[in-house]
N, C-alpha and C positions, 0 to 999 in steps of 0.2 A: 329329162326325157331319156337321156342315155342310160341312166340308172334303171328306169322302167324297162327299157328294151333289152337289158342284160338278161332278163328272165327268159327270153326266147331267141335272142341274138347275141350270144356272148362275144364281147369285143366290138359289137356294133359294126360288123363287117358286111352285112347283107341288106339292111333295112334303113329307110329314111322316114322319120316321123311325119305324119300327115295331120292328125288331130288327136286330142286326148281329153280325159275328163274323169269324173268320179260317178259312182252310183250313190244316190242319197235319197232324202225324203223331201218331197214338195208338199207344202201344206197351205190350205186356204185359211187365212187368219180370221176372216169374218165367220166362217162356218165353225171353226174351233171355238170361237168366243160364244157362239150360239149354243154349242154343245157343252160349254163349261169345261173344256179340256185345254190344258196348257200346250204351248207350242212344243212339238217333239224335239228331243235332243239325242235320242238313242234308238236303236232298233227295237228295244223292248217296248217302246211306246206304241208300236204297231200291234201290240197284243192287248191294248187297253179296251176293255169291254164297252166303254162309253162310245167307242168308235165303230160299233157294230154296223155293218152295211155302208161304212164310209171309207173303207180301205181299198186301194188298188195295189195289187202286187204284180210283179213282172211274170209273164207267162214264159219263163225261161228257167231251166233247171238250175244251172250254176248261179245265176244272179239271185234267185229266190233263196237257194240254200245258203248263199253268202250271208243274208240277214240273220238266219237262225244260227249258223255256225259262229259268226262273230258275236252274237248275243250270248252264246254259251262260253265264249272265251277261246274258241278254237280257230285254227287257220281256215280260211275259206278254201284252201287247197288240201284239206284233210284227206288222207287216204285210210284213216282208221274207220272201219265199218261201224264200230260202236258209236263213235262220235257222229258219224253221218246219220245213224239211226236215231240218235237223240235229237238231231236237227229235224229229221223227218217228223218225229213225234210232236215237236214244237209247232211245225207248220200245219200238221193235222189239227192240233189244238186251236190254232189261229183260224182255220178255214171258215168256221161259222161266222166270223167277223168280217170276212173278205167279201166285198161287193163283186169283184171280178179279177181275173188274172188277164192282164192286157199287155200289148206291145204298143203299136202305133195308136190304138184307141185311147191311150192315156191322154193324148193331146186334147181331143174333143171333150173328153169327160171332165178334165180339170178346167179347161176354158169355160165349159158350160156350167161349172159349179155343181157337178153331179156327185162329187166325193170330197171329203175333207183332207185326205192325205193320200199320197201315192209314192211308191218306190219308182225312182226315175233316174235317167241319165242327166248329167248336168247340162248338156247341150240342149236337150228337150226342154229343160227348165227355162232357158232364155227365150226360146221360141214361144212358149206358153205365156210367159210374163209379158212379152211384147204384144201378143194377141189380145190379152186382157186389157192392156193399156190402150191399144188402138181402138178397141170396141167400147171404151169408156165404162167398163163394168165397175160395180160398186164394191169390189173386194180386191185384195192383193194376195199374191202367191209368193211364198218365201221358200228357200231351199236350205237344208242343213246336211252336213256330213256327220253321220252318227258317231257318237263318242267311242263306241266299241271298235270303230274302224270299218272299212268297206273295200270294195274293188276300185282301184284306180287303173285305168286302161289306156292303151295307146294303140291307135290304128296307124299302120305304116305301109309304105310302098316297098315292094320287093320285085325283082325280076326273075322269073323262072330260069333255071339253068339251061333249059332247052328252048328258050324264047327265040322265035324266028326273026324278030325285028328288035334286037337288043338296043341298037343305036337309037331307034325311035322311042323306045321305052325310056331310055336315059334322058332324051330330050324332053319327054313329057314330065318326068320327075323334076328335071331342072326348071321347067316352066312353072310348075306348081310351087317350087321353092322360092320363086321371085317374091319378095316382100309384098309388092303391090297385088300380085295375083293371090297370094296366101291371104291377104287382108280381104280381098274381094270374096274369096271362097268362104272365109269366116262369116262375113256379112250374110251370105246365103244359107249356109248350113247351121250356123249358130253354135257350132262346137268349138271349144277352145283351141287356139292355134299354138303349136310349139315353136313357130317361126318367130324369132326374136325381132327381126326387122318388121314383120307384120304387126306384132304386139305393140311396138313403139308408135305405129300409125293409128292405133285405136284411140277413141275418146277416153279421157281420164275416167269417166264414169264406168266404162267397161274395164279398163285396166285395174281399177280399184274394186271391182266386183269380186269379192272373196269367194263367192259360190263358184264362179267360173275359174278364177285364178287364185286358189287358196294358198294361204301361208303354209310353208313346208311343215310347220308344227302340227297342222291339221291332218297331215298325211302319215303321221308317225305309226299308226296302227293299220295302215292300208297295205294292200297286197295286189299284185296283178294275178288274174286267174291263169293258171297253168294247165296245159294238157296233162292229164294224170294217167293216161294209158287206157286201153280198151277194157281191162278188167275193172278198174275203178270207175270208169265211165258207166259201165253196166250197173254197178251198185247204185250210183246216183240216179240213173234213168229208171231203174226198177222202183226205187223208193219214191221218185217223182210220180210215177204211175199210181202208187198207193195214195199219195196226197191228192191227186186229181180225180181219183175214182169217186163215184157217187156214194 
């Protein structure tokens, strides 16, 4: 986690990790079998024409560009306008296959069996899997980190330099860093905890869940999304508008 936070907090001087995870592909094993489509292993599988109308993509500029950029072999933090344009063209090519661009709606759609595959955060994956199991539905949902690599992210606590109640903020962060509280928080939000004490309190089934806590070898091609500046942001945003245009 310290390596991840180096991207935005060199030396880890100002931030404390809260939760972390990856962006990957959630898939309905039963629905894929019905469609005669193998389980996805890479971003390119989301361009399979057999999945027309069965794909959910993130309604998020940088997340969705991540899939196309990594598929092309580029960094998800590319500042090269030509590379970004190539990713845009790929996403426009994919658009007729996409059922919807979603954020929170991905939960209900995947639980309800409305789509075969979805681009999703790993924490959402656990929530959805638990809901399917609790409802006794006759299908399972699995998660994969694409071979080309993806976004691994880290949410952290920081205290603004002009905070009026700095001491209280520090106490709050200390409270959340208690292993018992961090474990309780994980149980509620279902996003992987970076707290080693809380991790040791988890059931073995969760600790051994490689979708939640992947082996480091699975993160070799992964990157954290970085802020690229206003000019590059404008390029991404303008091309995203082209993708979303009717």
